[in-house]
N, C-alpha and C positions, 0 to 999 in steps of 0.2 A: 675530921670521922665525926666527931663528941656532937656537930651542930646534926650533922647528920641521923648522927641516931636520936638524937632530940626531938628531930622532924619526924622520924620516924615510928617512936613513944608516943607523940601527942596523935598524928592520925589515930594510933589504935584506942589509944585512951578516949578517942570524940570515937569511932564506931564504936565501945563496947556504950560507950551514953548513947547514943543513936538506937541504937539495942533493946538497948532498959528501956526508953523512949515510945519506940514504936512497941514492946512485947505492955508495957500498961493499954500502948492504946489499941491497941489486936484486943485487949479483956472489956472496952468499952464502945469500942464499933458493932456493927448489928451485923447478921448474920445474915439480916433481910434484904430483896433490895430497897432505897427509898421510895416512902411513903408508905409500907407495908409496917411501921413501927421500927422506930429508930430508943433501941435503948440498950439496956444487957445484955449480952449473949443468951442468946432461946436454946437453939444448939449445942448441945453436952458429948461430953468422951471422948476417943479418938480424936473427934473432926475439928473440934474447939482446940487441942494440942496442935494439930496436924496448921491450921488456920495460923494460932500463933508462932509460929516457927517458924511459918515458913512466911508473913510479914516481919521478924525480925531479921534474917536470913536476907530479905530481897533489899529492907532497909541500912541494911549494914551495906550488904556488897553495892548499894548506890552513894554512899559516904565513901567508900571505898574508892566508887570511879571517877566521883567527883576529884578528891583525891590526887590520884594515877592521871585522871587530866589534866586537870593542872600543872602537875607539874612535867606532863608531855608537854603541854603549849608551851611551859615554859623552857624548857630544848630547844626545838622548834625557830622561836625567835631567835636564838640561840647561834644554832645551827645552820638552821633553813633548808638539810636532812630530807629526801624525801620521805624517806627510811625514818624520819621524826612526826611528820605529815601522818604518816599508817598508823603508827601506832598512837596518835591522838585522833585518827576515825574508827582505830577499833574500840578504844577504850569510850569515845564517847555510843555507839552502837552495843556494847556492855552495857554499857547505866542507862541506855532506853530498853534495855529486854528489866530491866533488873527496875526501873519504872515503870512500867509496865505490865510489870508479874507480881506486883506490888500488890497481894489483897487490901492494903489497906485503904491503895487510889480507885483499886476494883471496885472495891464495897459503899468506895464515895462517891466515883460516879454512881449508880443503882444498880452495877450489875449482882447477878450471883455469881459463889464459886462454881465448881465443876466437883466439888467431891471426890475428887481420888485419889486422896488420903495422901498416904505417904510418899506417892509416885507424883504431888502435887507442888511437893515441897526442893525434891532430889536435883535440878535441871539449877535449881537455888547451891542447891550447896556444896559439886563443883564449882558457879560460878564462885563466889565464894571463897573455896579452897583457889582459884584462877585469876584474883585478883587478888589475895595476900601475897603466893608468887610475883605478880607485875611487882607487888610493894615493893616485898625485896628485891628483883633483879632491879627494877630498878634501884634505890638505894643504895 
C-alpha cells in the first residue's frame, strides 16, 4: 500500500512538473505558423490564456496517460486478460488524443489554432479528469 501511494505521488508530482514546463513553453512559442515569425506571442488577451491553459492540460494529460499505459501494460503482461488489453488500447487512444490536441505540437508542426476560446480547451479538461480518475482506480 505504501509503495502504491509513493508511485501515485511521484506520478502526480511529475504531472505538475510537466504542466509547469508546458506553461513556460506555451509562453515562448509562436501563435503564428512556422515561417511567419518565431518569436514571443503576438496575440494577447483571452486567446493567449486559453492557448496556455490548453497546452498545460494536454501536456499533463499526455504524461498521465503514459503513466496509465505503462501500468496497464504491466497488468496485461502479468494476467494476459483481454480486459487488460482493452485498457491498454483505451489508454493509448486517449494518449494519442492528448498528443494531437496539444497546441504546442500543432504550433511546432506549423499550423494555426482555431480560435474557439474556452471551448477549445474543455475536451482536454474532461480528459484530464478522466485520466486522474483512471489513475486513481488503477492504484
